[in-house]
N, C-alpha and C positions, 0 to 999 in steps of 0.2 A: 468347816469353812475356815476357821482360825488356823488349823494345822496346815492347810493348803497354802494360805497366805504366808505363814511363817516359813514354809519350805521355799516359796518363791523368793522371799526376801533374803533368805540365807544363800540361795543359789546365785542370785544377782550380786549380792555383796561379795561372795566368794569369787565370782568372775571379775569384779572390779579390783579386788585385792591382787588376784593373779596377774591381771593386765598391768597394774601399776608396778608390781614387782618385776615383771618381764621388761617393761619400759626402762625401769631403773637399771636393770642389768645390762641392757643394750646400750644405754647412754654411757655407762661406766666403761664398757669394753671397747666400743668402736673408737678408733683414733680420729682425731679432728679432720684429717685430710679425706676420710671416707664419707663424711657427712654430705657433701654435695652429690656424691654417687647415690647415697640412700635417698636423698630428697628427690633426685631425678627419677629414680625407680618408683617412688611414691607418687609423683606427679603423672608418670606414664600410666600407672595402675589406675589412678583416679580418673584420668582422661578416658581410659578404656571403659571403665565402669559407667561413666556418663554416656559414652557412645552406644553401649549395648543396653542401656536402661529400658528402652521401649520394648525390646525383644522379650524380656523376662518379667516385666512388672506391669 
């Protein structure tokens, strides 16, 4: 039981570390004028996810 819990904690913390590193890389690389485009794409994706939520969940 303890080994399984430790594996879950390591996997989740590793995922968080990779996500933060990826976000930091994207923030450093993308020029300022592309941020509205990225935000628009994120809002479209989020809206689509809300629209299809009932179909899959």
